[in-house]
C-alpha positions in Angstrom: 10.4 26.0 -27.5 8.0 26.0 -24.6 7.8 28.8 -22.2 9.6 28.2 -18.6 6.2 27.5 -17.0 5.1 24.9 -19.5 8.6 23.3 -19.3 8.4 23.2 -15.5 4.9 21.6 -15.6 6.4 18.8 -18.0 9.4 18.2 -15.7 7.0 17.9 -12.7 4.7 15.5 -14.8 7.7 13.5 -15.8 8.7 12.8 -12.2 5.5 11.1 -11.5 5.6 7.1 -11.6 5.0 5.9 -15.1 5.7 8.9 -16.9 8.7 9.9 -18.7 9.6 13.1 -20.6 7.8 12.1 -23.8 4.6 10.9 -22.0 4.8 13.9 -19.7 5.0 16.3 -22.9 2.1 14.4 -24.5 0.1 15.0 -21.1 0.9 18.6 -21.0 -0.2 19.1 -24.6 -3.5 17.5 -23.9 -3.9 19.5 -20.8 -3.2 22.7 -22.8 -5.4 21.7 -25.8 -8.3 20.9 -23.3 -8.2 23.7 -20.9 -11.8 23.9 -19.7 -12.4 20.1 -19.7 -8.9 18.7 -18.5 -6.5 21.3 -17.1 -9.1 23.5 -15.0 -10.7 20.3 -13.3 -7.4 18.9 -12.8 -6.0 22.2 -11.2 -9.1 22.1 -8.8 -8.9 18.6 -7.8 -4.9 19.1 -6.9 -6.0 22.1 -4.9 -8.7 20.6 -3.0 -6.6 17.4 -2.2 -3.5 19.7 -1.4 -5.7 21.7 1.1 -7.3 18.7 3.0 -4.5 15.8 2.7 -4.0 14.2 6.1 -2.4 10.9 7.4 -4.8 8.8 9.3 -3.8 9.1 12.9 -5.1 5.5 13.4 -3.8 3.3 10.3 -1.2 5.6 8.3 -3.5 5.9 5.2 -3.5 9.0 3.3 -6.9 10.6 2.9 -8.6 13.9 3.1 -10.0 13.1 6.6 -8.5 12.0 9.9 -9.6 9.2 10.9 -9.7 8.1 7.0 -12.7 6.7 5.4 -11.7 3.1 6.1 -11.2 3.7 9.9 -14.2 5.7 10.2 -16.4 3.2 8.2 -19.0 1.4 10.7 -19.5 -1.4 8.4 -15.9 -2.4 8.5 -14.8 -5.4 10.7 -12.9 -4.0 13.6 -11.7 -7.7 14.7 -9.6 -8.3 11.6 -6.5 -6.0 10.8 -4.4 -6.3 7.8 -1.0 -5.0 8.0 0.6 -3.5 4.8 4.0 -2.1 3.8 2.6 1.1 2.0 -0.5 3.1 1.3 -0.4 1.7 -2.2 -0.9 -1.7 -0.8 -3.7 -0.7 1.2 -5.4 0.7 -1.9 -4.8 -2.2 -3.9 -6.4 -4.6 -1.2 -9.2 -2.3 -0.6 -10.0 -2.1 -4.3 -10.4 -5.8 -4.3 -13.2 -5.4 -1.9 -12.3 -8.8 -0.5 -11.1 -7.8 3.1 -13.8 -6.6 5.1 -11.5 -5.5 7.9 -9.2 -2.6 8.8 -5.7 -1.8 7.9 -2.2 -0.7 9.4 0.3 0.9 7.0 3.9 0.4 8.3 5.4 3.1 6.0 7.8 0.7 4.5 9.7 -2.6 5.3 12.8 -3.6 7.4 16.0 -3.4 5.4 19.6 -3.5 6.7 21.0 -2.4 3.5 18.9 0.8 3.2 19.2 1.2 7.1 15.5 0.9 7.8 15.1 -0.4 11.3 11.9 -1.4 13.4 11.8 2.0 15.0 11.7 3.5 11.5 8.4 1.9 10.8 4.8 2.2 12.5 5.4 -1.1 14.1 5.0 0.2 17.8 1.7 1.8 16.8 0.5 -1.7 15.5 1.5 -3.3 18.9 -0.4 -0.6 20.7 -3.6 -1.3 18.4 -3.3 -4.9 19.3 -2.6 -4.5 22.9 -5.9 -2.3 23.2 -7.7 -5.4 22.4 -10.7 -6.0 20.1 -8.6 -7.5 17.4 -8.7 -11.4 16.7 -6.8 -11.9 13.5 -3.7 -9.9 12.1 -3.2 -10.6 8.5 0.5 -10.0 7.4 0.2 -8.8 3.8 3.9 -8.1 3.3 5.3 -8.2 -0.4 7.2 -11.6 -1.2 10.4 -10.1 -1.1 13.3 -10.9 1.4 12.7 -7.6 3.2 8.8 -8.2 3.1 9.3 -11.5 4.8 11.7 -10.5 7.1 9.6 -7.7 8.3 6.5 -10.0 8.5 8.7 -12.4 10.6 9.9 -9.8 13.0 6.0 -8.4 13.5 4.9 -12.1 14.2 7.5 -12.2 16.9 6.6 -8.8 18.4 2.9 -9.8 18.7 3.2 -13.5 19.8 2.3 -12.9 23.3 -1.0 -11.3 22.3 -3.9 -13.5 22.0 -4.5 -12.7 18.1 -4.3 -15.1 15.2 -1.3 -14.4 12.8 -1.7 -15.2 9.3 -0.1 -14.3 6.3 -1.3 -13.9 2.4 -0.4 -17.0 0.4 2.3 -16.8 -2.1 3.0 -19.1 -5.1 1.4 -19.6 -8.4 -0.5 -16.5 -10.1 -3.8 -17.3 -11.7 -3.2 -18.0 -15.2 0.6 -18.6 -14.7 2.5 -21.2 -16.6 5.0 -23.3 -14.7 7.7 -22.8 -17.3 7.5 -19.1 -16.9 7.7 -18.9 -13.4 11.0 -18.1 -11.4 12.4 -20.8 -8.9 11.6 -18.9 -5.7 7.8 -18.8 -6.9 7.8 -22.4 -7.7 9.3 -23.3 -4.2 6.9 -21.3 -2.3 4.0 -22.7 -4.5 5.1 -26.3 -3.5 5.7 -25.6 0.2 2.0 -23.8 0.3 0.4 -26.8 -1.5 -3.0 -27.9 -0.1 -5.2 -31.1 -0.7 -7.7 -31.1 -3.7 -11.4 -31.0 -2.3 
């Protein structure tokens, strides 16, 4: 039997995405065995992030500075703006290093079933950023779900009066995907988005 403190740590870790009770117990055992090399550095890193954690007032990213490192980076192309649903989407796109511009995090997606309305998301802040000028292209990088596409359509309508080019991420066949394993929606989108062979 573990002490209440160790049990509380295990329960806290088990609530993290990707960790169940068994994985959390293994992680706690590792931390306890490697106190100096694993537990103490983890505690120090968690404490430092907890003290400095901030939400970027410009884009909605989570960082330890405001504005965040992406918004403050002078090498970023300010004329292109990529709109994402969540911070995790921003981090995934930024990790690819393929988008040189800046980002805007909505904080979710429109969903009538979940009661998420336009005013619950950072859409007004996005419109203000576009209205301020200096943006030529808005990339709508919503997830390929009904709610994601509804959100993208709503945003496109909200910003259609501004002189910006509105684009959307391509959807369809994944690299290495085999046709017989794909769902009908993915195949349909791939057929609609087909392009000439160069």
